[in-house]
N, C-alpha and C positions, 0 to 999 in steps of 0.2 A: 058391395061392389068388388068384383074379382080383380086380381092384379092385372090380368090381360086386358080387360075392358078399361080399367083405370089408365093403363099406359097408352091405350089407343086414343083416349080423350085428352091426354096431357103430353103434348109433344116435347116440351122442355124436359120434363121428368123422364120421358122415354129416352132422350139422348143421354141423360145422366145415367140411366140404368144400363144403357149399352156400354158406356165407358166403364162403369163399375164392373160389368160382367167381363169385359176384356181384362181389366185389372186383376180380377179374381182368377181368371184362367192363367194369366202370367204367374201369379203367386203359386197356383197349384202345380204348374210345371216346375217352378223353382223348388217347391217342396219335395217333388219326386226326384229331381236330378241334383239338388243342392248338396254340396259337400263343403262345409266350412273348413278352409285351409289357412292356418296361421303360420307365418314365417318368422322364425327366431334366428337372428343373424348376429354372430359374434364379430363386432367391428374391430376388435383388437387382434383376434386370431384370423380375421378375414375368412370366416367359414360359416356355412349354413349349419346351425345346430338345432334345426326343427325337430330332429329325432330325439333330442334330449328333453324337450318340454312340450306341454300341451296347454291349450287355453280352454278352460271349462267355464261355461255359463251356468250360474245357479238357476233354480227353477223360477224364483221370483223375478229374475231378469227376463226370462222368456215371457212372463205375464205382461210386463210393461216395456217390452223391447222397442216398439215404435217411438215412444216418448224419449227413451234413453238415446236412441240413435239420432233423432232430430236434434237433441241437445248437443251431442258429441260433434255432429257435422256443422252446426251453426257456429259453435265455439263462441269466443268473446270479442272478436275483432269487428263484428257487425258489418263486414264488407258485403254481405248478402244484400244489404240495403240498396246497393247500386243496381242489383238485379230487379229489386222491387221498383226502383225509380224508372226502369225501362218498361216493365210490364204494366204498371198501374195506369199510366196515361193511355196505353192501348186499350185496356179493358174499359176505361172510363169513356173513351171515344165510342167504342162498340155499344156501351150502355146508352149513351145519348142518342146514337143513331137508331137503335131499336125503339127507344122511347118516342122519337120523332116519327118513326114509321108506324106507330100505334101498336107495337108488339107487346108493350108493357102497360096495357090499359086496364088491367084487372082492378076493380074497386077494393077488393080485399088486400091486394098487394099494396095499393096506395095507402090504405089504413095502417098496415103493418110497417110500412116505411116510416111512418111517424114515430112508431115505437123505437125502431132502429136508429132513427135520427136522434131521438132523445138520449139513447144510451151512448152513442158516439159523441154527442155534445158533452155529456157528463164525463166521459173518459177524457176528452180533450181538456176540460176544465181542471179536473183533479191532477192529471199528469202535468199540465202546464204549471199549475201552482207548485207541485212537488219539484219539478225541474228547476223552477226559480229558487225555491228554498235550498235545494242541493247546491246550486251554483253559488248562492249567497254564502253558504257555509264554507264552501271550498275557497271562494274569493277572500272572505274574512280570514280564514286560516292562512291563506297564502300571504296576505298583507301582514299578518303577525309573525309567521314562521317561514314564509316563502315556500320553496319546493319541498322542504323538510316535512311540512304538514301534509302536502298533497300526496307524497309517496307513501306516507304511513297511514293516513286516516280517510282518504277519499272513499274507500269501499264501504265504510260504515253508513254514511248518509244515503249512498246509492242503494244498498241492500234494504235498509229500513224503509226508505221512501217508496221504492217500487213495490215492496211487499204490502205496505199500507195502502197504496193505490189499488191493488188487486183485491184487498179485503173490502174496501169501500165499493169497488165495482161489483164484486160478488153480492154485496148487500143490495145494491141498486138493482141488479138483474133479478135477484131472488124476490125482492119486493114488487118489482114490475110483474113477474109471473104470478105472484100471489094475487095482485089486483086483477089480473086477467081471469083468474080461476074463480076468485071469490064472488059470490052472487051480488053482494052489496057494496063492493069497492069499485071505484073507477080510477082511471089514470089521470083524469083532469088535464088533458093536453089541449083543450079547445082554445085557450088563450094564446098559447104558443103557435098553434096551427094557424089561427086567424091572423096573428101578427106576421108570421112568415109569408102567408099568402098575400097579405097586403103589400109587403115589401117586394115580393116577387112580381107582382102585377103593376107596381108603380114605375112610371117611366123614369123618374128621377133616381130611384134607388135600385132599379132592377139589376144594373151592371154590378154595382158595388155589393149588392146582396148575394148575387150568384157567385161572384169572386170570393167573397168571405165564406160562403157555404162550401165551395170547393176546397178552400184552404183548410177549413176546420175539418172537413171529411178526410182530407189527405193527411193532415197532422194527427188527427185522432186515430186513424188506422196505423200510422207509423208508430205512435206511442204504444198502441196495443201490441203490435208485433215486437217492438224492442223490449217492452215490459215482459212479454211472454218469454222472450229469449233469456232475459235476466232470471226469471223464475226457474226456467228449465236448467240453467247453469247452476242454480243454487240447491238443486235437489240431489241428495246423495243416492244416486241409483246403484243398485247392486252391480258391482264390477265383475269382470271375468276373474277367474282364479288361475294363477300360474302354477302348474303342477309339473315338477320334474318327472320324467319318465322313470328314472331310477331314483329312489328316495335319497335325499341329501345325507351325506355322512355327518357325524356330530361336529366336524370342524368346517362344514360348508354352510354358507349363508347367502341369502339374497338381500341386497341393499339397494337404496337409491340415494344419490348424493345432491339432489337439487329439486326442491319443490316449494310451492307457495300456498299461503293461506289468506284469509280475509284481513290479516294484519298488514298486507300490502295490496297487491292486485289479484289475489286468489279469490275463488268463489266458494270454497269450503272453509269452515272454521278449523282451527288446529285440532280440536277434538274429533270432528268429522273426518279430517285427513288421517288421523291415527287409525280410526276404525276402517277407513277406506284401504289403507295399506294392509292391515291385518286380513281383511277379506281377500286381498290379492295374494296372500301367502308370502308377504315380504317381512323380513326379520327386523329391519331397522332403516331409518332414513335421516338425512340431514335436512332439517327445516330451515330454509334459507330465504326469508322474506327480504324484500328490497330495503336496505338501509336501516334494518332494525332486527332485534332478536326476540321481540315480544311473542311472536307466534311460536317460536321454538320453545321458549320458556313455558308457555301455556300448554303446549303439547306434552312436554316432559312432566309437568305437574299433573296432567290428566292421566298419564301412564302410571305414575307413581301412586296417585290417589286410588286408582282402580286396580292396581297390581297386575297390569297387563304384560304379557310376554312380548314386549316390543321395545326397541332401543331408539331413543331420540337423541340425536347429536345437535348441539347448539351451533348454528351457522348463520351467516348473513350474506346476502348478495349485495356487495358494495357496487353501486350503480352510478356511473358517471356519464351523462349525456352530452357534456360540453365538448369534448374532443369530437371531431368528425372523421370517421364514425365513432360511436360510443364504445365504452368498454365496461364489461361486467366481470366481477371476480367474486368467487365464494371464499370466505375465510371461515375456518372451523376451529373450535376449541377455546375461543376467547369469549367470555361472557361480558362483552363490552361492545357498545355500539360505536361504530366509526363511519363517518359519511364523507362523501367527496365535497369539494368546495361549493358546488351548486346547491347543496342541501344544508349549508351553514345556517344556523339559527341561534339567536342569543339564548344562552342557557341550554343549548342543545348538546348533542354528542360531540365527541372529538372529531376534528376535520383533518383529513390527510389526502394528499394526491396519490396517484397510483404507486409510484416508487416508494414513497413514505409508508404507505399501507403495507406493502409486501415486506419491507425491512422490519417494520414494527411487529407484524404478526409472527414472523419467523423468530425475532428476538425474544418474544414472549411465549414461545413454546406452541404456537398455533400452526395451522397448515393453510395453504392458500392455492387455489386453482383458478384458471381463466376460463370463463364460460363462453360458449358459442362464438369463438373468435373469428375475426376476418382474416383469411389468408389471401392477401392481395399485395401487389407491389407497394412498398413504402416509398414516398417521394424522396426520402433521404437514403434510400438503398435498402436492400433486403426485403423480407416479406413480413406482413403483419401490420395492421393499422388499428389505432393511431400509433402504437409502439411496435417495434419489430419483435419477432419471436426471441431473437437473441437478447434484446434489452430486458424483456420480461424474465428470461432465463437467468441473466446475470444479476437482476435485482433479487432473485431468490424464489420464484414461484415453484411450487411442487409439481405442477402438471397442468394439462389442458384437457378440456372436454373433447372427446372424439365422437361422442353421440350426444345430441341434444334433442329432446322431444321426439325420439324415434328416428331422427335424421342423422345420417353418418357419411353420405357420399361427399359432402362438401368439406369434410374434415380429414380426408385421407392424407393430405400433405402434413397437416398438423400431427397426425398420428405418427408419421415417419419421423418428424422432427423430435417428438417425445422419445421414440425408441433410440434415435441417434444421440440424444443428449441426456439419457438416463433420467427422464422425467415421467411422471405418472400419466398414463392414459386413463382418464376417468369418464364416467358416463352419468348424465343427469336427465331425468325426464322433463324437468322444468315445467311441470304441469301446473296450470292455474285453475282449471275447471274440474268438473266431476267425471271426465272421460276415463276410459280404461287406461291403466298404466302401460306405456309404450316403451319404456326403457328401464333396465335394471342391471345390477352387477352381481355376478356370482363370484364370491370370494372364499378362498380356503385359508383359515387362520391357523398359524402354527400353534397358538394357544387358544383353543375355542372358549375357554372360560374368561379370557381377557378381550372384551369387546370395546375397550377404550379407543379413542381416536388415535392415540399413539401407536397402538398395536395394529389397528386397521390400516393406517397409512404406511406402517412399516411393511406390511404384507402387500399393499397396493404397489409399493415401490418396485417390487419384483416384476410387475407387468405380466404375471402368470395367471391373472384372473380373467374372467370372461365379461366383456361389456356387451350386453344384449340389446339389440334394437328389434322391436316387434312390428311386423307389418300385418295389419289386420285384413287387408284385402289387396290383391294385385291390381295394378293400374291398367286394367284392360281398356278402359276408355280414358283418353288423355286429351283434354281440350287445349287449344293454344293458350299461351300465357296471357294474351290480351283478353280472352274471354274469362279466364279464371280471375283476373284482376277486377273484372266487372261483376263479380259475384256468381259467375256460372260454376264456380268450384262446388257449390252446393249440389247442383245437378250432377256434376262429374262424380263427386263422392257418393251420392245416393245410388247412381247407376252401378258403380263399382262395388258398393256394399251389397246390393241385391244380387249381383252376379257371384257372390261368395257367401251366401247364407245357407244354414242347414235347415232341415225339415221343420224343426220346432220354431225357429225364427220365422220362417215363412207362415207357419200356422198361426203364430201370434199376430202377424200382419193381417191374415185372412179374418181372424176373429174380430180384431178391432175395426177393420174396414167394413165388415158385415154389420157390426154393431152400429157404426156411424150411419151406414145406409139405412138400416132399419129405423133408427131414431128419426132420420130425415124423412123417411117414407111416412111414418106415423104422424109426424108434425105436418107434413104436406097434406096428408089425407084429412087431418083434423081441420086444417085451414079451409080446404075445399068444402067441407061439410058445415063450416061455421055460418051462423046467421049474420048476414052483413049488417043488418040494423042493430043487432045486439053488439056487434063489434064496434060500430060507430059510436054507440052510446057508451061503451066501455072506455074507449079512447078519449071521447069528448068529456 
């Protein structure tokens, strides 16, 4: 059967083919006109320095570009789920309407639906059990060590549990396909199908059965989407490489002073994070997990063991949520864990409040900076909450972040405060996921052989360094805040990304889109040719 005649006889597939064709045309246009422009902005000098750097994607990144971008855009806050909660009921109502109108009466479709139901039910069961186990681990840990346990260890059961679920799901799907293909194996779903049909047709159980079925469908799909998001965040995709237009001098280095690993709420292990930095072209970084230094120690051990040309500084992000708003501070150079009162645990690390921590760190030869601080009127006068900028200065902080996660506009007043009070303007990517590095510092050391924290902070004190924020695509499309809060930021970021891709990125999307279409076409054609009686026997 030729494609043309096949499309004429299959209206639904024809509509999908039309949409696919439009999508490919758009990508081809973008491939022709696309020029990827990355902006590098020095927030300390308040100047565009894009001419000094370029962002280079490795060839392997082009090969898997769509998966990397989906992971980067979804991130780890999962607020896209709100968008799903809006779209899913609409799609479900349309489905029920078409089914009532007899548009979905295909016998083969009804048989394949049993297989899909079985897989979704399986996913619902294993994810539900895993979620309960994860919550039990976290609750038990909280009862024993309270918030101290949660901030340090919650990522481990989440990562292990979700990966295990997808391994089991992969086995289930693979075994199902094997049974469909193998001439002597059957799925043996007759009992389940008969039981479901009986409850669906029973007057007493029809409502409860349909409600349960809808809830299981809904929860199963959510589990699959959330689990996929977690898996994508945990993959170490090849990142872009930051390449200075003019080669760095022997005394110039690129650093990052704020990052997270799986030892708090990060999604890459310390070892993966080190390799991630090296691939970016970064010389060194301060590993600063929440309320612990385990990630930093593991990263340093990995570097030393493998003799890597990379510097790991030991740091911790002291994180206190109890003041409203919360306050986060990075302290460097002390191989000692200190936590706020909210993370007190019997036998745990030393506990200090904000002022005590600052004084203690400075008295013991360390350095401390304030992260992503709130510049807003303080009820007691001045600016900064929960403590004023002047209070933090007088207690002895070395400086404040003026870039966090590539964002700098909301820290302009803090930048000026630092310059007026001889405090360091520091920059931290604060990256938790596997996304491309969006912040770094270019620092010129007076003694390039001395990369100790003491010498680094002595040079930072001059505020002659560059704090660079990277903008990967301009905000051509800007949805209202109400829509972005509802998860539409995913669409906004995708549109802006596509409006700023180069030829090879567009080609990657074309190849993957065409591959998906071809696989779906082959599957659809196989189903159309399949013998309905054999399919019924296989499933039953």
